[in-house]
KOLVEXNU-484428 format. One record per atom (N, C-alpha, C): residue number from 1; residue in three letters; atom name; x negated, y negated, z. Coordinates in nm, 2 decimals. Each point is the difference from the previous one (the first is absolute). Example, Ala and Ser with C-alpha at 12.3 -4.5 7.8 and 13.67 -1.06 7.14 Angstrom:
BEGIN
+-----+-----+----+--------+--------+--------+
|   i |  aa | at |      X |      Y |      Z |
+-----+-----+----+--------+--------+--------+
|   1 | ALA |  N |  -1.32 |   0.57 |   0.78 |
|   1 | ALA | CA |   0.09 |  -0.12 |   0.00 |
|   1 | ALA |  C |  -0.09 |  -0.12 |   0.00 |
|   2 | SER |  N |   0.04 |  -0.11 |  -0.07 |
|   2 | SER | CA |  -0.09 |  -0.11 |   0.00 |
|   2 | SER |  C |   0.08 |  -0.11 |   0.08 |
+-----+-----+----+--------+--------+--------+
end
This chain:
BEGIN
+-----+-----+----+--------+--------+--------+
|   i |  aa | at |      X |      Y |      Z |
+-----+-----+----+--------+--------+--------+
|   1 | MET |  N |  -9.81 |  -8.18 |   9.64 |
|   1 | MET | CA |  -0.05 |  -0.12 |   0.05 |
|   1 | MET |  C |  -0.06 |  -0.06 |  -0.13 |
|   2 | GLY |  N |  -0.06 |   0.09 |  -0.09 |
|   2 | GLY | CA |  -0.07 |  -0.04 |  -0.12 |
|   2 | GLY |  C |  -0.17 |  -0.04 |   0.00 |
|   3 | ARG |  N |  -0.05 |  -0.09 |  -0.03 |
|   3 | ARG | CA |  -0.10 |  -0.03 |  -0.01 |
|   3 | ARG |  C |  -0.07 |  -0.01 |   0.19 |
|   4 | TYR |  N |   0.05 |  -0.06 |   0.05 |
|   4 | TYR | CA |   0.00 |  -0.06 |   0.17 |
|   4 | TYR |  C |   0.07 |   0.11 |   0.06 |
|   5 | GLN |  N |  -0.12 |   0.05 |   0.08 |
|   5 | GLN | CA |   0.10 |   0.06 |   0.12 |
|   5 | GLN |  C |  -0.03 |  -0.07 |   0.14 |
|   6 | LEU |  N |   0.11 |   0.04 |   0.08 |
|   6 | LEU | CA |   0.01 |  -0.06 |   0.08 |
|   6 | LEU |  C |  -0.04 |   0.07 |   0.13 |
|   7 | ASP |  N |  -0.03 |  -0.02 |   0.11 |
|   7 | ASP | CA |  -0.02 |   0.06 |   0.14 |
|   7 | ASP |  C |   0.16 |  -0.02 |   0.05 |
|   8 | HIS |  N |   0.04 |   0.04 |   0.14 |
|   8 | HIS | CA |   0.15 |   0.01 |   0.05 |
|   8 | HIS |  C |  -0.01 |  -0.11 |   0.07 |
|   9 | LYS |  N |  -0.13 |  -0.09 |   0.00 |
|   9 | LYS | CA |   0.03 |  -0.17 |   0.06 |
|   9 | LYS |  C |   0.03 |  -0.09 |  -0.08 |
|  10 | GLY |  N |  -0.04 |   0.02 |  -0.15 |
|  10 | GLY | CA |   0.03 |  -0.05 |  -0.14 |
|  10 | GLY |  C |   0.14 |   0.00 |  -0.04 |
|  11 | LYS |  N |   0.06 |   0.13 |   0.03 |
|  11 | LYS | CA |   0.14 |   0.04 |  -0.04 |
|  11 | LYS |  C |   0.09 |  -0.08 |   0.08 |
|  12 | VAL |  N |  -0.02 |   0.00 |   0.10 |
|  12 | VAL | CA |   0.09 |  -0.06 |   0.13 |
|  12 | VAL |  C |  -0.02 |  -0.14 |  -0.05 |
|  13 | ALA |  N |  -0.12 |  -0.06 |   0.02 |
|  13 | ALA | CA |   0.01 |  -0.14 |  -0.07 |
|  13 | ALA |  C |   0.08 |  -0.05 |  -0.09 |
|  14 | VAL |  N |   0.01 |   0.12 |  -0.14 |
|  14 | VAL | CA |   0.07 |  -0.07 |  -0.14 |
|  14 | VAL |  C |   0.16 |   0.04 |   0.04 |
|  15 | THR |  N |   0.04 |   0.07 |   0.09 |
|  15 | THR | CA |   0.13 |   0.01 |   0.04 |
|  15 | THR |  C |   0.05 |  -0.07 |   0.04 |
|  16 | LYS |  N |  -0.03 |  -0.06 |   0.15 |
|  16 | LYS | CA |   0.01 |  -0.11 |   0.02 |
|  16 | LYS |  C |   0.00 |  -0.14 |  -0.10 |
|  17 | PHE |  N |  -0.08 |   0.00 |  -0.07 |
|  17 | PHE | CA |   0.01 |  -0.09 |  -0.10 |
|  17 | PHE |  C |   0.12 |  -0.02 |  -0.06 |
|  18 | HIS |  N |   0.04 |   0.11 |  -0.05 |
|  18 | HIS | CA |   0.11 |   0.03 |  -0.12 |
|  18 | HIS |  C |   0.11 |  -0.03 |   0.09 |
|  19 | GLU |  N |   0.00 |   0.04 |   0.15 |
|  19 | GLU | CA |   0.13 |  -0.02 |   0.07 |
|  19 | GLU |  C |   0.02 |  -0.14 |   0.03 |
|  20 | LYS |  N |  -0.07 |  -0.08 |   0.01 |
|  20 | LYS | CA |  -0.02 |  -0.15 |   0.00 |
|  20 | LYS |  C |   0.05 |  -0.05 |  -0.14 |
|  21 | GLN |  N |  -0.04 |   0.07 |  -0.08 |
|  21 | GLN | CA |   0.06 |  -0.09 |  -0.09 |
|  21 | GLN |  C |   0.10 |   0.03 |  -0.08 |
|  22 | THR |  N |   0.09 |   0.15 |   0.06 |
|  22 | THR | CA |   0.11 |   0.01 |  -0.08 |
|  22 | THR |  C |   0.10 |  -0.07 |   0.11 |
|  23 | THR |  N |  -0.01 |  -0.02 |   0.13 |
|  23 | THR | CA |   0.07 |  -0.12 |   0.07 |
|  23 | THR |  C |   0.03 |  -0.11 |  -0.06 |
|  24 | ALA |  N |  -0.15 |  -0.06 |  -0.02 |
|  24 | ALA | CA |   0.05 |  -0.13 |  -0.07 |
|  24 | ALA |  C |   0.06 |  -0.01 |  -0.11 |
|  25 | LYS |  N |  -0.01 |   0.09 |  -0.07 |
|  25 | LYS | CA |   0.11 |  -0.02 |  -0.16 |
|  25 | LYS |  C |   0.15 |   0.02 |   0.08 |
|  26 | PHE |  N |   0.04 |   0.08 |   0.08 |
|  26 | PHE | CA |   0.12 |   0.01 |   0.06 |
|  26 | PHE |  C |   0.02 |  -0.15 |   0.03 |
|  27 | ASP |  N |  -0.06 |  -0.04 |   0.09 |
|  27 | ASP | CA |   0.02 |  -0.15 |   0.07 |
|  27 | ASP |  C |   0.05 |  -0.12 |  -0.13 |
|  28 | LYS |  N |  -0.12 |   0.03 |  -0.12 |
|  28 | LYS | CA |   0.04 |  -0.09 |  -0.07 |
|  28 | LYS |  C |   0.15 |   0.00 |  -0.09 |
|  29 | GLN |  N |   0.03 |   0.12 |  -0.03 |
|  29 | GLN | CA |   0.11 |   0.05 |  -0.05 |
|  29 | GLN |  C |   0.12 |  -0.05 |   0.09 |
|  30 | ASP |  N |  -0.02 |   0.02 |   0.10 |
|  30 | ASP | CA |   0.13 |  -0.05 |   0.10 |
|  30 | ASP |  C |  -0.02 |  -0.15 |  -0.01 |
|  31 | HIS |  N |  -0.11 |  -0.06 |   0.04 |
|  31 | HIS | CA |   0.01 |  -0.13 |  -0.04 |
|  31 | HIS |  C |   0.07 |  -0.07 |  -0.11 |
|  32 | LEU |  N |  -0.06 |   0.06 |  -0.14 |
|  32 | LEU | CA |   0.06 |  -0.01 |  -0.11 |
|  32 | LEU |  C |   0.19 |   0.00 |   0.00 |
|  33 | LYS |  N |   0.02 |   0.14 |   0.07 |
|  33 | LYS | CA |   0.14 |   0.01 |  -0.02 |
|  33 | LYS |  C |   0.07 |  -0.13 |   0.08 |
|  34 | LYS |  N |  -0.05 |  -0.04 |   0.11 |
|  34 | LYS | CA |   0.06 |  -0.11 |   0.09 |
|  34 | LYS |  C |   0.02 |  -0.12 |  -0.13 |
|  35 | ILE |  N |  -0.12 |  -0.03 |  -0.01 |
|  35 | ILE | CA |  -0.02 |  -0.11 |  -0.07 |
|  35 | ILE |  C |   0.10 |   0.00 |  -0.11 |
|  36 | ARG |  N |  -0.01 |   0.11 |  -0.11 |
|  36 | ARG | CA |   0.13 |   0.01 |  -0.11 |
|  36 | ARG |  C |   0.17 |   0.00 |   0.07 |
|  37 | ALA |  N |   0.01 |   0.02 |   0.12 |
|  37 | ALA | CA |   0.16 |  -0.02 |   0.05 |
|  37 | ALA |  C |  -0.02 |  -0.11 |   0.03 |
|  38 | GLU |  N |  -0.07 |  -0.06 |   0.08 |
|  38 | GLU | CA |   0.01 |  -0.15 |   0.01 |
|  38 | GLU |  C |   0.03 |  -0.09 |  -0.12 |
|  39 | TYR |  N |  -0.05 |   0.02 |  -0.08 |
|  39 | TYR | CA |  -0.02 |  -0.07 |  -0.19 |
|  39 | TYR |  C |   0.13 |   0.04 |  -0.01 |
|  40 | LEU |  N |   0.06 |   0.12 |   0.00 |
|  40 | LEU | CA |   0.16 |   0.03 |  -0.06 |
|  40 | LEU |  C |   0.11 |  -0.08 |   0.09 |
|  41 | LYS |  N |  -0.03 |  -0.02 |   0.13 |
|  41 | LYS | CA |   0.07 |  -0.05 |   0.06 |
|  41 | LYS |  C |   0.00 |  -0.16 |  -0.03 |
|  42 | LYS |  N |  -0.10 |  -0.07 |   0.00 |
|  42 | LYS | CA |  -0.01 |  -0.14 |  -0.07 |
|  42 | LYS |  C |   0.09 |  -0.03 |  -0.13 |
|  43 | LYS |  N |  -0.04 |   0.11 |  -0.08 |
|  43 | LYS | CA |   0.02 |   0.01 |  -0.13 |
|  43 | LYS |  C |   0.18 |  -0.02 |  -0.01 |
|  44 | GLN |  N |   0.05 |   0.09 |   0.07 |
|  44 | GLN | CA |   0.15 |   0.05 |  -0.01 |
|  44 | GLN |  C |   0.06 |  -0.13 |   0.08 |
|  45 | LYS |  N |  -0.10 |  -0.08 |   0.11 |
|  45 | LYS | CA |   0.10 |  -0.13 |   0.09 |
|  45 | LYS |  C |   0.02 |  -0.09 |  -0.12 |
|  46 | HIS |  N |  -0.12 |  -0.01 |  -0.09 |
|  46 | HIS | CA |   0.01 |  -0.13 |  -0.08 |
|  46 | HIS |  C |   0.08 |   0.06 |  -0.12 |
|  47 | THR |  N |   0.05 |   0.12 |  -0.07 |
|  47 | THR | CA |   0.09 |   0.02 |  -0.08 |
|  47 | THR |  C |   0.14 |  -0.01 |   0.02 |
|  48 | ASP |  N |   0.00 |   0.00 |   0.16 |
|  48 | ASP | CA |   0.12 |   0.00 |   0.05 |
|  48 | ASP |  C |   0.07 |  -0.15 |   0.03 |
|  49 | LYS |  N |  -0.11 |  -0.09 |  -0.01 |
|  49 | LYS | CA |   0.04 |  -0.14 |   0.03 |
|  49 | LYS |  C |   0.02 |  -0.04 |  -0.15 |
|  50 | LEU |  N |  -0.05 |   0.03 |  -0.10 |
|  50 | LEU | CA |   0.02 |   0.01 |  -0.11 |
|  50 | LEU |  C |   0.14 |   0.02 |  -0.07 |
+-----+-----+----+--------+--------+--------+
end
């Protein structure tokens, strides 16, 4: 752990924090994929009209 030694309670808090952060990242990635898919659909419709 380096300079800062954590007791059991501190380690649990750190793992909870990291679990919350990783799930938030995945949600953002999924959200961006949805937005990208919608954009590509709109772009495809626009090019079909031309």
